[in-house]
C-alpha positions in Angstrom: -5.6 -179.7 123.6 -2.2 -181.3 122.9 -3.1 -184.0 125.4 -6.4 -184.6 123.8 -4.6 -184.9 120.4 -2.4 -187.7 121.9 -5.5 -189.5 123.1 -7.2 -189.4 119.7 -4.0 -190.9 118.2 -4.2 -193.9 120.5 -5.4 -196.9 118.5 -9.2 -197.4 118.7 -10.0 -194.2 120.6 -11.0 -192.0 117.7 -13.1 -194.8 116.2 -14.9 -195.5 119.5 -15.6 -191.9 120.2 -16.9 -191.3 116.7 -19.1 -194.4 116.6 -20.7 -193.8 119.9 -21.3 -190.1 119.2 -23.3 -191.1 116.1 -25.1 -193.9 117.9 -26.1 -191.5 120.7 -27.0 -188.6 118.4 -30.7 -189.5 118.6 -30.5 -188.9 122.4 -30.3 -185.2 121.6 -33.4 -185.4 119.3 -35.9 -187.8 121.0 -37.0 -185.6 123.8 -37.6 -182.6 121.7 -39.4 -184.4 118.8 -41.6 -186.4 121.2 -42.4 -183.3 123.2 -43.4 -181.4 120.0 -45.2 -184.5 118.5 -47.4 -185.2 121.5 -48.1 -181.6 122.3 -49.1 -181.1 118.7 -51.6 -184.0 118.9 -53.0 -183.3 122.4 -52.4 -179.6 122.8 -50.9 -180.2 126.3 -47.3 -179.9 127.5 -48.4 -181.8 130.6 -49.4 -184.8 128.5 -46.2 -184.5 126.5 -44.2 -184.4 129.7 -45.8 -187.6 130.9 -44.9 -189.4 127.7 -41.3 -188.2 128.1 -41.3 -189.3 131.7 -42.4 -192.8 130.5 -39.5 -192.9 128.1 -37.0 -191.8 130.8 -38.4 -194.2 133.4 -38.2 -197.1 130.9 -34.5 -196.2 130.2 -33.9 -195.9 134.0 -35.3 -199.4 134.7 -33.5 -201.0 131.8 -30.1 -199.3 132.3 -28.5 -201.5 135.0 -30.2 -204.6 133.6 -29.1 -204.4 130.0 -25.7 -203.2 131.1 -25.3 -206.3 133.2 -26.7 -208.5 130.3 -23.6 -207.4 128.3 -21.5 -209.4 130.7 -23.7 -212.5 130.2 -24.5 -212.5 126.5 -22.0 -210.1 125.1 -22.2 -206.5 124.0 -23.1 -207.1 120.4 -26.1 -209.3 121.1 -27.6 -207.0 123.7 -26.9 -203.9 121.6 -28.5 -205.4 118.4 -31.7 -206.5 120.2 -32.3 -203.3 122.0 -31.6 -201.2 118.9 -34.2 -203.0 116.8 -36.9 -202.9 119.5 -36.3 -199.2 120.2 -36.5 -198.3 116.5 -39.8 -200.2 116.2 -41.3 -198.4 119.2 -40.3 -194.9 117.9 -41.9 -195.7 114.5 -45.1 -196.7 116.3 -45.2 -193.4 118.1 -44.7 -191.6 114.8 -47.4 -193.3 112.8 -50.1 -194.3 115.3 -53.0 -191.9 116.2 -54.0 -193.1 119.7 -55.0 -191.9 123.2 -52.3 -190.6 125.5 -52.0 -193.8 127.5 -51.0 -195.7 124.4 -48.2 -193.2 123.7 -47.1 -193.6 127.3 -46.8 -197.4 126.9 -44.9 -197.0 123.6 -42.6 -194.4 125.2 -41.9 -196.8 128.0 -41.1 -199.6 125.6 -38.8 -197.3 123.6 -37.1 -196.3 126.8 -36.7 -199.9 128.1 -35.0 -200.8 124.8 -32.6 -197.9 124.6 -29.2 -199.4 123.5 -26.8 -199.2 126.5 -24.1 -197.4 124.4 -22.8 -195.3 127.2 -22.2 -198.3 129.5 -20.6 -200.2 126.7 -18.2 -197.5 125.5 -17.2 -196.3 129.0 -16.4 -199.9 129.9 -14.2 -200.2 126.8 -12.3 -197.0 127.4 -10.2 -198.4 130.3 -9.0 -201.1 127.9 -7.8 -198.5 125.3 -5.7 -196.2 127.5 -3.7 -196.2 130.7 -4.9 -195.0 134.1 -3.3 -191.6 133.7 -5.0 -191.0 130.4 -8.4 -192.2 131.5 -9.6 -189.0 133.3 -8.6 -187.0 130.2 -10.5 -189.4 128.0 -13.7 -189.2 130.1 -13.4 -185.4 130.0 -12.9 -185.5 126.2 -15.9 -187.8 125.8 -18.1 -185.5 127.9 -16.9 -182.5 125.9 -17.4 -184.0 122.5 -20.8 -185.4 123.3 -21.9 -181.8 123.4 -21.7 -181.9 119.6 -24.8 -183.9 119.9 -26.6 -181.3 121.9 -25.3 -178.5 119.7 -26.4 -180.0 116.4 -29.3 -182.4 117.3 -31.7 -179.8 118.8 -31.2 -177.4 115.9 -31.7 -180.2 113.3 -34.7 -181.9 114.9 -36.4 -178.5 115.7 -36.0 -177.4 112.1 -37.2 -180.8 110.6 -40.1 -181.0 113.0 -41.3 -177.4 112.4 -40.7 -177.4 108.7 -41.5 -181.0 107.6 -43.5 -182.3 110.6 -42.9 -184.3 113.7 -43.6 -187.6 111.9 -40.7 -187.0 109.6 -38.6 -185.9 112.6 -39.2 -189.3 114.3 -38.4 -191.2 111.2 -35.1 -189.3 111.0 -34.3 -190.2 114.6 -34.8 -193.9 113.7 -32.6 -193.8 110.6 -29.7 -192.2 112.6 -30.3 -194.6 115.5 -30.0 -197.7 113.2 -27.0 -196.3 111.3 -25.0 -195.2 114.4 -25.7 -198.3 116.4 -24.7 -200.5 113.4 -21.3 -198.7 113.2 -20.7 -199.0 116.9 -21.7 -202.7 117.1 -19.5 -203.6 114.2 -16.4 -201.8 115.5 -13.6 -204.3 116.4 -13.2 -202.9 119.9 -16.7 -204.0 120.8 -16.0 -207.6 119.8 -12.5 -207.5 121.4 -13.4 -206.5 124.9 -15.5 -208.9 127.0 -17.1 -207.8 130.2 -16.8 -210.7 132.7 -19.9 -211.7 134.6 -20.1 -209.9 137.9 -20.0 -212.0 141.0 -22.1 -209.5 142.9 -25.9 -209.4 143.0 -27.7 -206.8 141.0 -27.6 -203.4 142.7 -24.7 -204.3 145.1 -22.5 -201.6 143.5 -24.8 -199.0 145.0 -23.4 -199.9 148.4 -20.2 -198.1 147.4 -20.6 -194.5 148.5 -19.1 -192.9 145.4 -21.4 -194.8 143.1 -24.5 -193.9 145.2 -23.3 -190.3 145.3 -22.7 -190.1 141.5 -26.2 -191.6 141.0 -27.9 -188.9 143.3 -25.9 -186.0 141.8 -26.7 -187.3 138.3 -30.4 -187.5 139.1 -30.5 -183.8 140.2 -28.0 -182.6 137.5 -29.8 -184.1 134.6 -33.2 -183.2 136.0 -32.2 -179.6 135.8 -31.3 -180.0 132.1 -34.6 -181.6 131.3 -36.4 -178.8 133.0 -34.4 -176.3 131.0 -35.1 -178.1 127.7 -38.9 -178.1 128.3 -38.8 -174.5 129.4 -36.9 -173.3 126.3 -39.2 -175.3 124.0 -42.2 -173.7 125.7 -40.7 -170.2 125.5 -39.5 -170.2 121.9 -40.8 -173.2 119.9 -43.8 -171.4 118.3 -41.5 -168.7 116.9 -39.4 -170.9 114.7 -35.9 -172.4 115.3 -35.1 -170.3 118.4 -35.5 -173.1 120.8 -33.0 -175.3 119.0 -30.5 -172.5 118.7 -30.8 -171.6 122.4 -30.2 -175.2 123.4 -27.3 -175.4 121.0 -25.7 -172.3 122.7 -26.2 -174.2 126.0 -24.1 -177.1 124.6 -21.5 -174.8 123.0 -20.8 -173.5 126.5 -20.4 -177.0 127.7 -18.1 -177.9 124.8 -16.0 -174.8 125.5 -15.8 -175.5 129.2 -14.9 -179.2 128.6 -12.1 -178.5 126.2 -10.8 -175.6 128.3 -11.1 -177.0 131.8 -11.8 -180.7 131.5 -8.1 -181.7 131.6 -7.7 -180.1 135.1 -6.9 -182.5 137.9 -9.9 -184.1 139.6 -9.6 -183.7 143.3 -12.4 -184.1 145.9 -13.6 -180.5 145.3 -13.7 -180.8 141.5 -17.5 -181.6 141.4 -18.4 -178.8 143.8 -16.6 -176.2 141.7 -18.1 -177.3 138.4 -21.7 -177.5 139.8 -21.3 -174.0 141.3 -20.7 -172.6 137.7 -23.8 -174.4 136.3 -26.0 -173.3 139.2 -25.0 -169.7 138.8 -25.9 -169.6 135.2 -29.3 -171.3 135.7 -30.2 -168.9 138.4 -29.6 -166.1 136.0 -32.1 -167.6 133.4 -35.0 -166.9 135.8 -34.6 -163.1 135.6 -35.7 -162.4 132.0 -37.3 -164.4 129.2 -35.5 -162.7 126.4 -33.9 -165.0 123.8 -30.5 -163.2 124.0 -30.5 -163.3 127.8 -31.5 -166.9 128.0 -28.9 -167.8 125.4 -26.2 -165.9 127.3 -27.0 -167.3 130.7 -27.3 -170.8 129.4 -23.8 -170.4 127.8 -22.4 -169.5 131.2 -24.2 -172.4 132.8 -22.9 -174.7 130.1 -19.3 -174.0 130.9 -19.4 -176.3 133.9 -21.4 -179.2 132.4 -18.9 -181.2 130.5 -16.3 -180.9 133.2 -18.8 -182.1 135.8 -19.9 -185.0 133.7 -16.3 -186.0 133.2 -15.9 -186.1 137.0 -19.0 -188.3 137.3 -17.6 -190.8 134.8 -14.1 -190.8 136.4 -15.4 -191.3 140.0 -17.6 -194.1 138.8 -14.9 -196.1 137.1 -12.4 -195.5 139.8 -14.7 -196.9 142.5 -15.6 -200.4 141.2 -14.0 -203.5 139.7 -13.9 -203.8 135.9 -16.5 -206.6 136.1 -18.9 -204.1 137.8 -18.1 -201.1 135.6 -20.9 -201.5 133.1 -23.5 -202.1 135.8 -22.2 -199.1 137.8 -22.6 -196.9 134.7 -26.1 -198.4 134.3 -27.1 -197.3 137.8 -25.6 -193.8 137.3 -27.4 -193.6 134.1 -30.6 -194.7 135.8 -30.3 -191.8 138.3 -29.8 -189.4 135.4 -32.8 -190.8 133.5 -35.1 -190.7 136.5 -33.9 -187.1 136.9 -34.8 -186.4 133.3 -38.2 -187.9 133.8 -38.9 -185.9 136.9 -37.5 -182.7 135.4 -39.6 -183.0 132.3 -42.8 -183.8 134.2 -42.3 -181.0 136.7 -41.4 -178.5 134.1 -44.4 -179.6 131.9 -46.9 -179.2 134.6 -45.4 -175.9 135.8 -45.6 -174.5 132.3 -49.3 -175.4 132.1 -49.9 -173.9 135.6 -50.2 -170.4 136.9 -46.5 -169.9 137.3 -45.9 -170.5 133.6 -42.5 -170.9 132.0 -40.8 -168.8 134.6 -41.6 -171.3 137.3 -40.1 -174.0 135.1 -36.8 -172.1 134.9 -36.8 -171.7 138.7 -37.3 -175.5 139.0 -34.3 -176.1 136.7 -32.1 -173.9 138.8 -33.4 -175.5 142.0 -32.5 -179.0 140.8 -28.9 -178.0 140.1 -28.6 -176.1 143.4 -29.6 -179.3 145.2 -27.0 -181.2 143.3 -24.4 -178.6 144.5 -25.5 -179.0 148.1 -25.3 -182.8 147.9 -21.8 -182.6 146.4 -20.7 -180.1 149.1 -22.1 -182.1 152.0 -20.6 -185.4 150.9 -17.4 -184.2 149.5 -15.3 -186.7 151.5 -16.9 -189.6 149.6 -15.6 -188.3 146.3 -12.3 -189.9 145.3 -9.1 -187.8 144.8 -7.9 -188.8 141.3 -5.1 -186.4 140.9 -2.4 -189.1 141.4 -4.0 -192.5 141.0 -6.0 -192.0 137.8 -9.5 -193.3 137.1 -8.8 -197.0 136.2 -11.2 -199.6 137.7 -10.2 -201.6 140.7 -8.5 -204.8 139.4 -10.5 -208.0 139.5 -9.0 -210.8 141.5 -8.6 -213.0 138.3 -7.5 -212.3 134.8 -10.0 -210.6 132.5 -9.9 -212.4 129.1 -10.0 -210.5 125.9 -10.7 -211.8 122.4 -7.6 -211.1 120.4 
């Protein structure tokens, strides 16, 4: 914790972490409120899962592209445009009464226009701290983002169940506009310029660590989406239990990140962290009691933030600075496709004969596959215990705006 305190005292770090947390806060609300909104209109979790899949697919397609645009047109221009379009799309979902295909299209547009805050801030981080501090900063970022998943599900579930899902969607838009404005106007966003990449789009995926991070992220986040849908289906009609259970999931991740995120990241770091998550998710399949699900998700959560910290560090350490934003875009794409698949699979399983138990089994299976992939390809994971996680230097100076 002392090391984290030193990081937060570094000029610009606290502001960047705080601003991006607020800008990304709607990420912890959108899936739940859309799921509840569409299920309330159609009476089908399957239909709601398809709309959520459209949102995630849109985000997945746009991620590498909008991240790369930041090197061409600048962070502020890209972030401003995407923020405004995303807000307009979410408001349309809130107020239009339409057939499911219309909601699918609107969800896709909302996903396509999701502001690339993650790619932006994780590209800025290497310019704020030295290489030895960077792994700790990524772990701290992954840990503190759990504040989103602790507070956001509880808040949006309470608002949606008490005031209605339309009010919930409007709240999401208000927070989105406020948080992104703070981030966009922060001086660090204007000070760091991402140089244009000399590589063609997608070339970064030829680097084994980036491809591996993308695949692991796909499976890892797919498991979380399946968990989210399962918990909502299990508890949403009883009040705020769904939000509270998901908050406990995130409390476990926050605790794990703060307690273990600072540990050195060797080649086996990902395997160890995924093993903890898989163990907890397997336990959730045994009993659909609110206390049991909460306890087992807390156990699973202990490995989440540390694992996400490893994903970020291995991504940065494996590419040049000019390719960092795009690399995070592709890793994010893998995670978002996983979210789409996890939501859709869980939604249809909930509606099917296996019910919600089958959805919990699917969540555990996604994470178990991620563990197997990390174990089989462990030699492709960089050892960051000595060298740190700074990007590979570009062959020419990277200008900054002073």
